[in-house]
C-alpha positions as CSV (number, residue, x, y, z in Angstrom):
1,M,-36.3,-5.2,42.2
2,T,-33.7,-2.5,42.2
3,L,-29.9,-2.8,41.7
4,P,-27.8,-1.9,44.8
5,L,-25.8,1.3,44.3
6,N,-22.3,1.0,45.8
7,K,-21.1,4.5,44.9
8,P,-22.7,7.3,43.0
9,F,-21.2,8.1,39.7
10,E,-18.6,11.0,39.9
11,V,-16.9,12.7,37.1
12,S,-13.3,13.3,37.9
13,G,-11.0,16.0,36.4
14,H,-8.8,13.2,35.0
15,Q,-11.5,11.9,32.8
16,E,-12.4,15.3,31.5
17,K,-8.8,16.2,30.5
18,D,-7.7,13.3,28.3
19,Y,-11.1,11.4,28.0
20,G,-9.4,8.2,29.3
21,A,-7.1,7.8,26.2
22,E,-3.9,7.7,28.3
23,M,-5.3,5.1,30.6
24,G,-6.7,3.1,27.6
25,M,-3.2,2.9,26.1
26,M,-1.8,1.6,29.3
27,R,-4.4,-1.1,29.5
28,R,-3.6,-2.5,26.1
29,A,-2.9,-6.2,25.8
30,P,0.8,-7.1,26.0
31,T,2.5,-7.9,22.7
32,A,4.3,-11.0,23.9
33,T,1.0,-13.0,23.8
34,S,-0.9,-13.6,20.7
35,S,-4.3,-11.9,20.4
36,H,-5.8,-14.5,18.2
37,P,-5.6,-18.3,18.5
38,L,-4.4,-18.7,14.8
39,E,-1.5,-16.4,15.2
40,E,0.8,-19.1,16.7
41,S,-0.4,-21.6,14.2
42,E,0.5,-19.2,11.3
43,R,3.8,-18.4,12.8
44,T,4.9,-22.1,12.9
45,Y,3.2,-23.2,9.7
46,H,6.3,-23.7,7.6
47,Q,8.2,-25.4,10.4
48,R,5.4,-27.9,11.0
49,Q,5.1,-28.5,7.2
50,D,8.9,-29.1,6.9
51,Q,8.8,-31.5,9.9
52,H,5.9,-33.4,8.4
53,K,7.7,-33.7,4.9
54,L,10.8,-34.9,6.6
55,N,8.9,-37.5,8.6
56,S,7.1,-38.7,5.5
57,A,10.4,-39.0,3.6
58,T,12.0,-40.8,6.5
59,R,9.2,-43.4,6.4
60,A,9.2,-43.8,2.6
61,F,13.0,-43.6,1.8
62,G,14.8,-44.3,5.1
63,I,16.9,-42.2,7.4
64,G,19.7,-41.7,4.9
65,Y,17.5,-39.6,2.6
66,A,16.3,-37.5,5.4
67,L,19.8,-36.8,6.6
68,H,20.9,-35.9,3.1
69,F,17.9,-33.6,2.7
70,K,18.7,-31.9,6.0
71,H,22.3,-31.5,5.1
72,E,21.5,-30.1,1.7
73,R,19.2,-27.5,3.2
74,A,21.8,-26.6,5.9
75,A,24.5,-26.1,3.2
76,A,22.1,-23.9,1.0
77,G,21.2,-21.8,4.0
78,C,24.7,-21.3,5.3
79,H,26.1,-17.8,4.6
80,Q,29.7,-18.9,4.4
81,I,29.3,-21.6,1.7
82,G,29.2,-20.5,-2.0
83,H,28.7,-16.8,-1.4
84,L,31.0,-13.8,-1.5
85,G,29.9,-11.2,1.0
86,F,30.1,-8.2,-1.3
87,L,27.5,-9.6,-3.7
88,P,23.7,-9.2,-2.9
89,R,22.3,-12.4,-1.3
90,S,19.4,-14.3,-2.6
91,N,17.9,-17.3,-1.0
92,A,16.8,-18.8,-4.3
93,H,18.6,-22.2,-3.7
94,L,17.1,-22.7,-0.2
95,Q,13.7,-21.5,-1.3
96,A,13.8,-24.0,-4.3
97,L,14.7,-26.8,-1.9
98,T,11.9,-26.1,0.5
99,G,9.3,-25.2,-2.1
100,R,8.8,-21.6,-1.0
101,D,9.9,-20.3,-4.4
102,L,6.3,-20.9,-5.6
103,E,4.8,-18.9,-2.8
104,L,4.2,-15.1,-2.8
105,D,4.0,-13.2,0.5
106,F,4.8,-9.8,1.9
107,T,8.6,-10.4,2.3
108,D,8.9,-10.7,-1.4
109,T,8.0,-7.1,-2.0
110,L,8.3,-5.3,1.4
111,G,11.2,-7.2,2.9
112,V,13.7,-6.3,0.3
113,Q,17.1,-5.3,1.8
114,P,18.7,-2.2,0.5
115,E,21.2,-2.7,-2.3
116,V,24.6,-1.4,-1.0
117,T,27.7,-2.0,-3.2
118,Y,30.8,-2.9,-1.3
119,N,34.3,-2.7,-2.7
120,P,35.2,-6.3,-3.5
121,H,38.9,-5.8,-3.0
122,L,38.5,-4.3,0.5
123,Y,36.0,-6.9,1.5
124,M,38.3,-9.8,0.5
125,E,41.2,-8.3,2.3
126,Q,39.2,-8.0,5.5
127,E,38.1,-11.7,5.1
128,Q,41.7,-12.8,4.7
129,R,42.6,-11.0,7.9
130,K,40.0,-12.9,9.8
131,S,41.2,-16.2,11.3
132,M,39.5,-19.2,9.8
133,F,39.7,-21.2,13.1
């Protein structure tokens, strides 16, 4: 039994010039979707773990503890509370509250923001000029 031949194979000039590399780049998978099933799981891991801990704490200690815990984390993560803008920012308090201070990942070494020294007097004058409300 033979396979039916629809068209004979022809070599076009386009294939000989770029060897299909240009077309291959255009056929790549879009970056908006994940290429592996575990990517979405890894991306939302910390959020799911925090939600699980909060649900467990609510069942064990009541809703008051859960609200206090959420409020404390929100205050530690707020950029306006307890931080002067001309000083380098560290999320040590927030990481200690969430338990991420014990983990080591790529952002610890590769995600370091550049150290830029600001003039404290100029910064505070600019902050005073901004309206608080």
